[in-house]
C-alpha positions as a Python dict, from the first residue, in 0.01 Angstrom:
ca = {
    (1, 'M'): (0, 0, 0),
    (2, 'A'): (192, -225, 236),
    (3, 'S'): (27, -70, 545),
    (4, 'N'): (-320, -118, 403),
    (5, 'F'): (-244, -482, 336),
    (6, 'F'): (-119, -537, 693),
    (7, 'V'): (-425, -377, 846),
    (8, 'T'): (-652, -576, 622),
    (9, 'S'): (-479, -905, 716),
    (10, 'C'): (-514, -832, 1092),
    (11, 'L'): (-879, -753, 1060),
    (12, 'I'): (-944, -1069, 865),
    (13, 'F'): (-755, -1282, 1122),
    (14, 'S'): (-941, -1137, 1421),
    (15, 'L'): (-1279, -1156, 1265),
    (16, 'F'): (-1224, -1513, 1160),
    (17, 'F'): (-1232, -1633, 1522),
    (18, 'G'): (-1486, -1385, 1652),
    (19, 'L'): (-1751, -1414, 1384),
    (20, 'V'): (-1748, -1785, 1305),
    (21, 'N'): (-2056, -1851, 1521),
    (22, 'L'): (-2230, -1523, 1445),
    (23, 'L'): (-2257, -1521, 1066),
    (24, 'H'): (-2468, -1832, 1001),
    (25, 'L'): (-2820, -1749, 887),
    (26, 'D'): (-3109, -1986, 834),
    (27, 'E'): (-3209, -2017, 465),
    (28, 'R'): (-3582, -2005, 543),
    (29, 'Y'): (-3558, -1639, 655),
    (30, 'G'): (-3520, -1362, 402),
    (31, 'Q'): (-3183, -1187, 363),
    (32, 'D'): (-3108, -827, 293),
    (33, 'E'): (-2861, -703, 46),
    (34, 'H'): (-2570, -768, 287),
    (35, 'G'): (-2676, -1129, 360),
    (36, 'L'): (-2823, -1057, 712),
    (37, 'N'): (-3165, -1159, 851),
    (38, 'P'): (-3383, -854, 928),
    (39, 'V'): (-3654, -1063, 1115),
    (40, 'D'): (-3472, -1190, 1427),
    (41, 'Q'): (-3123, -1054, 1429),
    (42, 'S'): (-3066, -1107, 1803),
    (43, 'I'): (-3089, -1487, 1757),
    (44, 'N'): (-2978, -1561, 1401),
    (45, 'E'): (-2675, -1338, 1408),
    (46, 'K'): (-2510, -1595, 1632),
    (47, 'N'): (-2561, -1875, 1376),
    (48, 'Y'): (-2487, -1676, 1057),
    (49, 'C'): (-2184, -1790, 859),
    (50, 'Q'): (-2080, -1698, 508),
    (51, 'R'): (-1809, -1886, 328),
    (52, 'Q'): (-1686, -1597, 109),
    (53, 'M'): (-1689, -1226, 190),
    (54, 'S'): (-1534, -936, 21),
    (55, 'L'): (-1340, -665, 197),
    (56, 'Q'): (-1619, -419, 150),
    (57, 'E'): (-1871, -659, 304),
    (58, 'I'): (-1644, -706, 605),
    (59, 'M'): (-1610, -330, 647),
    (60, 'N'): (-1987, -281, 628),
    (61, 'L'): (-2044, -563, 874),
    (62, 'L'): (-1806, -409, 1125),
    (63, 'K'): (-1970, -69, 1094),
    (64, 'R'): (-2317, -215, 1145),
    (65, 'Y'): (-2237, -461, 1434),
    (66, 'P'): (-1937, -322, 1617),
    (67, 'C'): (-2026, -504, 1958),
    (68, 'A'): (-2132, -845, 1839),
    (69, 'F'): (-1840, -1025, 2000),
    (70, 'I'): (-1889, -853, 2336),
    (71, 'E'): (-2260, -932, 2342),
    (72, 'N'): (-2181, -1295, 2270),
    (73, 'E'): (-1950, -1314, 2574),
    (74, 'I'): (-2210, -1144, 2793),
    (75, 'E'): (-2471, -1397, 2688),
    (76, 'K'): (-2237, -1681, 2775),
    (77, 'N'): (-2192, -1548, 3128),
    (78, 'R'): (-2559, -1466, 3174),
    (79, 'R'): (-2729, -1679, 3448),
    (80, 'I'): (-2995, -1922, 3347),
    (81, 'R'): (-3317, -1876, 3544),
    (82, 'R'): (-3416, -2174, 3755),
    (83, 'D'): (-3729, -2349, 3669),
    (84, 'S'): (-3959, -2339, 3972),
    (85, 'N'): (-4151, -2642, 3858),
    (86, 'A'): (-3849, -2864, 3806),
    (87, 'G'): (-3860, -3038, 4148),
    (88, 'N'): (-4233, -3072, 4193),
    (89, 'L'): (-4228, -3433, 4088),
    (90, 'D'): (-3940, -3524, 4324),
    (91, 'I'): (-4108, -3356, 4627),
    (92, 'H'): (-4431, -3535, 4557),
    (93, 'A'): (-4251, -3869, 4543),
    (94, 'L'): (-4072, -3792, 4875),
    (95, 'Q'): (-4399, -3702, 5048),
    (96, 'T'): (-4554, -4026, 4928),
    (97, 'T'): (-4264, -4227, 5072),
    (98, 'I'): (-4288, -4046, 5407),
    (99, 'N'): (-4660, -4113, 5430),
    (100, 'D'): (-4602, -4481, 5358),
    (101, 'H'): (-4342, -4507, 5635),
    (102, 'R'): (-4566, -4317, 5876),
    (103, 'T'): (-4850, -4557, 5811),
    (104, 'M'): (-4620, -4853, 5865),
    (105, 'I'): (-4488, -4713, 6198),
    (106, 'Y'): (-4842, -4639, 6317),
    (107, 'Y'): (-4944, -4994, 6236),
    (108, 'L'): (-4646, -5139, 6421),
    (109, 'I'): (-4708, -4930, 6733),
    (110, 'N'): (-5085, -4986, 6759),
    (111, 'N'): (-5069, -5357, 6695),
    (112, 'S'): (-5009, -5540, 7028),
    (113, 'M'): (-4843, -5836, 6865),
    (114, 'N'): (-4604, -5620, 6669),
    (115, 'A'): (-4538, -5406, 6978),
    (116, 'T'): (-4445, -5722, 7169),
    (117, 'Y'): (-4212, -5830, 6891),
    (118, 'V'): (-4052, -5486, 6876),
    (119, 'T'): (-4010, -5473, 7256),
    (120, 'N'): (-3853, -5816, 7265),
    (121, 'A'): (-3625, -5730, 6978),
    (122, 'I'): (-3510, -5407, 7144),
    (123, 'S'): (-3453, -5573, 7484),
    (124, 'S'): (-3269, -5862, 7321),
    (125, 'H'): (-3050, -5622, 7129),
    (126, 'H'): (-2956, -5419, 7437),
    (127, 'S'): (-2903, -5727, 7653),
    (128, 'N'): (-2671, -5889, 7402),
    (129, 'T'): (-2486, -5569, 7324),
    (130, 'G'): (-2220, -5472, 7574),
    (131, 'P'): (-2109, -5121, 7659),
    (132, 'I'): (-1953, -4938, 7367),
    (133, 'L'): (-1673, -4710, 7478),
    (134, 'T'): (-1561, -4513, 7175),
    (135, 'T'): (-1460, -4174, 7317),
    (136, 'W'): (-1207, -4065, 7575),
    (137, 'R'): (-1484, -3919, 7788),
    (138, 'E'): (-1661, -4254, 7815),
    (139, 'L'): (-1335, -4429, 7901),
    (140, 'I'): (-1253, -4176, 8174),
    (141, 'D'): (-1605, -4202, 8319),
    (142, 'A'): (-1582, -4581, 8331),
    (143, 'F'): (-1241, -4562, 8501),
    (144, 'V'): (-1359, -4311, 8764),
    (145, 'I'): (-1673, -4512, 8842),
    (146, 'T'): (-1471, -4832, 8878),
    (147, 'L'): (-1220, -4657, 9105),
    (148, 'C'): (-1494, -4515, 9330),
    (149, 'M'): (-1670, -4851, 9359),
    (150, 'G'): (-1344, -5026, 9444),
    (151, 'F'): (-1262, -4767, 9711),
    (152, 'F'): (-1609, -4806, 9863),
    (153, 'I'): (-1575, -5185, 9874),
    (154, 'Y'): (-1231, -5146, 10033),
    (155, 'L'): (-1377, -4925, 10309),
    (156, 'L'): (-1646, -5184, 10381),
    (157, 'M'): (-1387, -5460, 10403),
    (158, 'C'): (-1167, -5253, 10635),
    (159, 'H'): (-1468, -5173, 10854),
    (160, 'A'): (-1534, -5546, 10881),
    (161, 'A'): (-1182, -5597, 11022),
    (162, 'C'): (-1052, -5744, 10699),
    (163, 'S'): (-718, -5629, 10565),
    (164, 'P'): (-719, -5717, 10195),
    (165, 'C'): (-414, -5507, 10116),
    (166, 'D'): (-199, -5688, 10371),
    (167, 'R'): (-315, -6026, 10247),
    (168, 'C'): (-261, -5934, 9883),
    (169, 'L'): (87, -5797, 9952),
    (170, 'S'): (180, -6103, 10156),
    (171, 'F'): (52, -6329, 9879),
    (172, 'I'): (235, -6136, 9606),
    (173, 'F'): (567, -6116, 9789),
    (174, 'K'): (543, -6460, 9944),
    (175, 'P'): (863, -6660, 9882),
    (176, 'P'): (821, -6967, 9668),
    (177, 'A'): (747, -7276, 9872),
    (178, 'S'): (1023, -7527, 9887),
    (179, 'I'): (955, -7863, 9733),
    (180, 'T'): (917, -8123, 10007),
    (181, 'P'): (853, -8493, 9962),
    (182, 'T'): (495, -8603, 10017),
    (183, 'P'): (480, -8818, 10330),
    (184, 'T'): (346, -9169, 10294),
    (185, 'P'): (129, -9337, 10558),
    (186, 'T'): (438, -9509, 10704),
    (187, 'Q'): (663, -9204, 10680),
    (188, 'R'): (658, -8888, 10890),
    (189, 'I'): (861, -8579, 10824),
    (190, 'I'): (995, -8432, 11148),
    (191, 'T'): (1074, -8061, 11142),
    (192, 'P'): (1179, -7828, 11425),
    (193, 'D'): (833, -7669, 11420),
    (194, 'S'): (659, -8004, 11469),
    (195, 'M'): (876, -8078, 11773),
    (196, 'R'): (756, -7765, 11951),
    (197, 'Q'): (450, -7783, 12173),
    (198, 'T'): (183, -7528, 12099),
    (199, 'P'): (127, -7323, 12415),
    (200, 'N'): (-225, -7294, 12549),
    (201, 'R'): (-326, -6940, 12465),
    (202, 'P'): (-559, -6767, 12707),
    (203, 'P'): (-904, -6693, 12569),
    (204, 'A'): (-978, -6348, 12435),
    (205, 'P'): (-1100, -6094, 12694),
    (206, 'T'): (-1432, -6054, 12516),
    (207, 'A'): (-1500, -6428, 12518),
    (208, 'T'): (-1407, -6452, 12888),
    (209, 'I'): (-1639, -6164, 12977),
    (210, 'I'): (-1929, -6312, 12782),
    (211, 'E'): (-1882, -6649, 12951),
    (212, 'A'): (-1872, -6484, 13293),
    (213, 'I'): (-2191, -6289, 13220),
    (214, 'L'): (-2371, -6603, 13106),
    (215, 'R'): (-2259, -6801, 13411),
    (216, 'N'): (-2365, -6518, 13642),
    (217, 'R'): (-2703, -6488, 13470),
    (218, 'N'): (-2769, -6861, 13499),
    (219, 'K'): (-2676, -6850, 13865),
    (220, 'Q'): (-2912, -6558, 13931),
    (221, 'N'): (-3194, -6740, 13755),
    (222, 'E'): (-3144, -7043, 13978),
    (223, 'L'): (-3148, -6836, 14298),
    (224, 'S'): (-3436, -6613, 14196),
    (225, 'T'): (-3683, -6865, 14340),
    (226, 'F'): (-3594, -6745, 14693),
    (227, 'P'): (-3759, -6437, 14847),
    (228, 'Q'): (-3610, -6104, 14745),
    (229, 'F'): (-3369, -5926, 14976),
    (230, 'Q'): (-3527, -5691, 15229),
    (231, 'A'): (-3330, -5401, 15382),
    (232, 'R'): (-3318, -5351, 15758),
    (233, 'N'): (-3461, -4999, 15737),
    (234, 'Q'): (-3563, -4736, 15486),
    (235, 'Y'): (-3321, -4504, 15310),
    (236, 'E'): (-3289, -4186, 15102),
    (237, 'L'): (-3065, -4172, 14796),
    (238, 'Y'): (-2833, -3899, 14661),
    (239, 'L'): (-2646, -3910, 14331),
    (240, 'V'): (-2318, -3719, 14357),
    (241, 'N'): (-2139, -3595, 14042),
    (242, 'R'): (-2049, -3269, 13871),
    (243, 'T'): (-2417, -3175, 13837),
    (244, 'A'): (-2503, -3226, 14206),
    (245, 'D'): (-2679, -2943, 14390),
    (246, 'T'): (-2455, -2736, 14618),
    (247, 'D'): (-2711, -2725, 14899),
    (248, 'A'): (-2739, -3104, 14889),
    (249, 'L'): (-2360, -3133, 14921),
    (250, 'H'): (-2362, -2903, 15224),
    (251, 'H'): (-2635, -3120, 15378),
    (252, 'L'): (-2428, -3434, 15321),
    (253, 'I'): (-2123, -3274, 15484),
    (254, 'Q'): (-2327, -3190, 15792),
    (255, 'L'): (-2473, -3541, 15795),
    (256, 'A'): (-2124, -3697, 15772),
    (257, 'Q'): (-2014, -3493, 16073),
    (258, 'N'): (-2302, -3631, 16283),
    (259, 'T'): (-2275, -3998, 16172),
    (260, 'E'): (-2046, -4260, 16330),
    (261, 'Y'): (-2123, -4575, 16129),
    (262, 'F'): (-2078, -4610, 15754),
    (263, 'T'): (-2082, -4883, 15493),
    (264, 'I'): (-1865, -4839, 15181),
    (265, 'D'): (-1861, -5040, 14860),
    (266, 'T'): (-1714, -4979, 14514),
    (267, 'E'): (-1804, -5086, 14162),
    (268, 'A'): (-1566, -5117, 13870),
    (269, 'D'): (-1625, -5117, 13496),
    (270, 'L'): (-1647, -5442, 13310),
    (271, 'H'): (-1350, -5363, 13087),
    (272, 'P'): (-1107, -5213, 13168),
    (273, 'K'): (-1119, -5297, 13538),
    (274, 'Q'): (-1134, -4943, 13677),
    (275, 'S'): (-1332, -4807, 13971),
    (276, 'S'): (-1623, -4591, 13855),
    (277, 'L'): (-1865, -4579, 14149),
    (278, 'I'): (-1838, -4547, 14528),
    (279, 'Q'): (-2142, -4631, 14742),
    (280, 'V'): (-2156, -4493, 15096),
    (281, 'E'): (-2435, -4556, 15347),
    (282, 'F'): (-2478, -4321, 15641),
    (283, 'I'): (-2616, -4578, 15889),
    (284, 'S'): (-2903, -4462, 16105),
    (285, 'Q'): (-3156, -4637, 16327),
    (286, 'H'): (-3455, -4510, 16131),
    (287, 'I'): (-3374, -4376, 15781),
    (288, 'S'): (-3030, -4431, 15632),
    (289, 'T'): (-2874, -4207, 15368),
    (290, 'I'): (-2699, -4360, 15068),
    (291, 'I'): (-2484, -4161, 14826),
    (292, 'L'): (-2367, -4292, 14488),
    (293, 'V'): (-2050, -4103, 14395),
    (294, 'E'): (-1974, -4124, 14022),
    (295, 'V'): (-1599, -4073, 14042),
    (296, 'C'): (-1570, -4081, 13662),
    (297, 'R'): (-1806, -3782, 13640),
    (298, 'L'): (-1654, -3547, 13895),
    (299, 'P'): (-1574, -3180, 13815),
    (300, 'T'): (-1272, -3167, 13586),
    (301, 'D'): (-1107, -2887, 13782),
    (302, 'Q'): (-1025, -2991, 14138),
    (303, 'R'): (-1023, -2625, 14241),
    (304, 'Q'): (-1397, -2592, 14181),
    (305, 'L'): (-1634, -2556, 14474),
    (306, 'K'): (-1828, -2874, 14403),
    (307, 'F'): (-1515, -3087, 14396),
    (308, 'W'): (-1403, -2938, 14728),
    (309, 'L'): (-1744, -3009, 14885),
    (310, 'I'): (-1742, -3372, 14765),
    (311, 'K'): (-1391, -3414, 14899),
    (312, 'S'): (-1504, -3271, 15235),
    (313, 'I'): (-1771, -3543, 15264),
    (314, 'F'): (-1502, -3814, 15254),
    (315, 'K'): (-1286, -3613, 15490),
    (316, 'Y'): (-1552, -3640, 15761),
    (317, 'I'): (-1626, -4003, 15677),
    (318, 'F'): (-1265, -4112, 15738),
    (319, 'Q'): (-1249, -3978, 16092),
    (320, 'E'): (-1081, -4180, 16366),
    (321, 'K'): (-1399, -4194, 16569),
    (322, 'N'): (-1605, -4354, 16291),
    (323, 'T'): (-1663, -4723, 16214),
    (324, 'I'): (-1666, -4822, 15845),
    (325, 'Y'): (-1795, -5161, 15724),
    (326, 'I'): (-1655, -5301, 15398),
    (327, 'W'): (-1711, -5643, 15241),
    (328, 'G'): (-1356, -5752, 15163),
    (329, 'D'): (-1010, -5609, 15213),
    (330, 'P'): (-1059, -5235, 15289),
    (331, 'I'): (-720, -5132, 15152),
    (332, 'K'): (-772, -5324, 14828),
    (333, 'E'): (-1128, -5198, 14794),
    (334, 'L'): (-1049, -4828, 14841),
    (335, 'S'): (-704, -4799, 14682),
    (336, 'T'): (-850, -4819, 14330),
    (337, 'S'): (-1030, -4487, 14386),
    (338, 'V'): (-734, -4289, 14522),
    (339, 'T'): (-643, -4157, 14177),
    (340, 'Y'): (-958, -3941, 14165),
    (341, 'G'): (-829, -3711, 14442),
    (342, 'L'): (-1120, -3744, 14687),
    (343, 'F'): (-898, -3902, 14951),
    (344, 'T'): (-549, -4041, 14993),
    (345, 'S'): (-421, -4377, 15108),
    (346, 'D'): (-341, -4225, 15447),
    (347, 'D'): (-705, -4131, 15505),
    (348, 'F'): (-831, -4489, 15533),
    (349, 'Q'): (-546, -4616, 15752),
    (350, 'I'): (-773, -4625, 16054),
    (351, 'E'): (-840, -4902, 16302),
    (352, 'K'): (-1215, -4912, 16263),
    (353, 'L'): (-1220, -5026, 15901),
    (354, 'V'): (-1408, -5355, 15949),
    (355, 'N'): (-1366, -5634, 15695),
    (356, 'M'): (-1714, -5786, 15713),
    (357, 'Q'): (-1611, -6081, 15495),
    (358, 'H'): (-1370, -6211, 15763),
    (359, 'K'): (-1610, -6107, 16036),
    (360, 'F'): (-1894, -6309, 15884),
    (361, 'K'): (-1677, -6618, 15840),
    (362, 'K'): (-1592, -6624, 16211),
    (363, 'W'): (-1947, -6548, 16311),
    (364, 'F'): (-2099, -6822, 16094),
    (365, 'R'): (-1856, -7083, 16232),
    (366, 'K'): (-1942, -6992, 16588),
    (367, 'Q'): (-2311, -6971, 16514),
    (368, 'H'): (-2348, -7301, 16323),
    (369, 'Q'): (-2038, -7489, 16438),
    (370, 'F'): (-1931, -7574, 16081),
    (371, 'D'): (-1801, -7401, 15770),
    (372, 'P'): (-1967, -7505, 15441),
    (373, 'T'): (-1705, -7318, 15236),
    (374, 'G'): (-1419, -7537, 15357),
    (375, 'G'): (-1225, -7240, 15494),
    (376, 'N'): (-1276, -7018, 15189),
    (377, 'L'): (-1418, -6668, 15199),
    (378, 'W'): (-1789, -6610, 15168),
    (379, 'G'): (-1950, -6413, 14893),
    (380, 'L'): (-2205, -6151, 14987),
    (381, 'Q'): (-2488, -6323, 14800),
    (382, 'P'): (-2445, -6668, 14961),
    (383, 'A'): (-2395, -6501, 15300),
    (384, 'I'): (-2734, -6328, 15273),
    (385, 'L'): (-2894, -6649, 15147),
    (386, 'A'): (-2746, -6861, 15429),
    (387, 'T'): (-2833, -6609, 15699),
    (388, 'Y'): (-3175, -6478, 15599),
    (389, 'G'): (-3286, -6711, 15320),
    (390, 'E'): (-3315, -6412, 15087),
    (391, 'F'): (-3201, -6364, 14729),
    (392, 'L'): (-2960, -6073, 14673),
    (393, 'D'): (-2969, -6006, 14298),
    (394, 'K'): (-2620, -5978, 14151),
    (395, 'T'): (-2717, -5960, 13785),
    (396, 'E'): (-2566, -5613, 13741),
    (397, 'T'): (-2227, -5705, 13886),
    (398, 'L'): (-2057, -5716, 13545),
    (399, 'N'): (-2154, -5384, 13394),
    (400, 'I'): (-2041, -5049, 13253),
    (401, 'W'): (-2070, -4810, 13546),
    (402, 'N'): (-1930, -4500, 13378),
    (403, 'R'): (-2232, -4465, 13148),
    (404, 'G'): (-2392, -4212, 13384),
    (405, 'L'): (-2663, -4305, 13633),
    (406, 'G'): (-2815, -3958, 13629),
    (407, 'Q'): (-2909, -3957, 13259),
    (408, 'P'): (-3184, -4216, 13210),
    (409, 'N'): (-3401, -4205, 12901),
    (410, 'Q'): (-3676, -4408, 12744),
    (411, 'Y'): (-3426, -4660, 12607),
    (412, 'N'): (-3212, -4735, 12918),
    (413, 'N'): (-3430, -4618, 13207),
    (414, 'A'): (-3504, -4974, 13323),
    (415, 'K'): (-3135, -5066, 13294),
    (416, 'I'): (-3025, -4761, 13496),
    (417, 'Q'): (-3282, -4828, 13767),
    (418, 'S'): (-3166, -5190, 13791),
    (419, 'M'): (-2803, -5079, 13831),
    (420, 'I'): (-2894, -4825, 14100),
    (421, 'C'): (-3098, -5085, 14288),
    (422, 'Y'): (-2806, -5329, 14277),
    (423, 'A'): (-2556, -5068, 14406),
    (424, 'V'): (-2787, -4966, 14691),
    (425, 'N'): (-2864, -5324, 14797),
    (426, 'D'): (-2493, -5406, 14818),
    (427, 'C'): (-2453, -5144, 15092),
    (428, 'L'): (-2777, -5236, 15267),
    (429, 'A'): (-2683, -5607, 15269),
    (430, 'V'): (-2348, -5542, 15438),
    (431, 'T'): (-2520, -5316, 15691),
    (432, 'K'): (-2781, -5583, 15767),
    (433, 'L'): (-2511, -5846, 15826),
    (434, 'A'): (-2311, -5603, 16040),
    (435, 'H'): (-2615, -5533, 16256),
    (436, 'T'): (-2684, -5905, 16303),
    (437, 'I'): (-2321, -5990, 16385),
    (438, 'S'): (-2281, -5692, 16619),
    (439, 'C'): (-2590, -5791, 16812),
    (440, 'F'): (-2459, -6148, 16840),
    (441, 'F'): (-2119, -6043, 16975),
    (442, 'Y'): (-2286, -5791, 17205),
    (443, 'L'): (-2498, -6066, 17356),
    (444, 'I'): (-2191, -6291, 17398),
    (445, 'K'): (-2004, -6016, 17582),
    (446, 'K'): (-2295, -5964, 17815),
}
């Protein structure tokens, strides 16, 4: 009896919570003998509720619907099917808005006035808006670009002989200037520096060279009105350097052995003052031979055959039996070329080295019975002008003689030819004066 009562109480308690929403039935539907709706039980069984039930009715209800509670939970968890037509209205409204905006954009683009306004607005916006650096990448790019541009500007300034780093460092670490009283018109501050006399600094070499070139050019222009210099006889020219032909060198050696009278001159570079060219004339009655020896372009190895052949030419020139004419001091003229190894200082210690500059001075005084130079030495150009009334062009005196006379091209061909002509005429002019003076002294002796 007690067990049946306990079981009955448990069943009543469990069914009270599980069947509250399942036992309500609509009054408009018919009910069977147990109070249930036979028409639509799947729907109305959820809403059926009866206030009073007997134990027998509960037992019958449990036998007839044993899974009502489970089905109710399944229906709660069942997914609700989406309505496919729910968003049709929203999509239609969105398409309408897009079409309106598209029409507005098309109108703005195709209208010239609106396009002008839009262009001006965009350009004004970008011109007034500075660079926006928001990421680390943009900051690093800006730093690298700035560094590269600064380095490039620094290279340009250094190339222009400007030392910004030195000036900046000297300005940064410059000691503070001492406070000195401002001098009045009647007051003068005397310091040790103001008592010193500023020495006269010599002009820069470049400025001196330019002034000398300009003076020489003006002088040549003034004298160019006279007739050009004419050589005493014809000549043939040889250019002697590391590229000279071996057969030609052998021919010159043989010619030096058979010649007794020579004229030698040298040319030095503009800066530094270093001998770069030796001109030698093999004097002959009919056709003279002139060689231009580029001492700065000799074979690098003195053991080579060509160097030995060139050295042999000078060996036969400086023979005791020969007479060599030089305009100026022979020792001073030839000693600058000793370092090239073609000859030594002992080779030109011969008696027949004739200083034509001194020779001409004596000759002119005896010939004209006066000395227009006041006892000074004559230059070769005024000597030719005073003797023959001819203009010896000296425009190429100040020049760069190590440039290579054997490599003319379309850019410097005229310049090279002018330099060669000047070097040749220097020898021919000395030879012409030597012939005139020798004939004069020969007639006096007779």
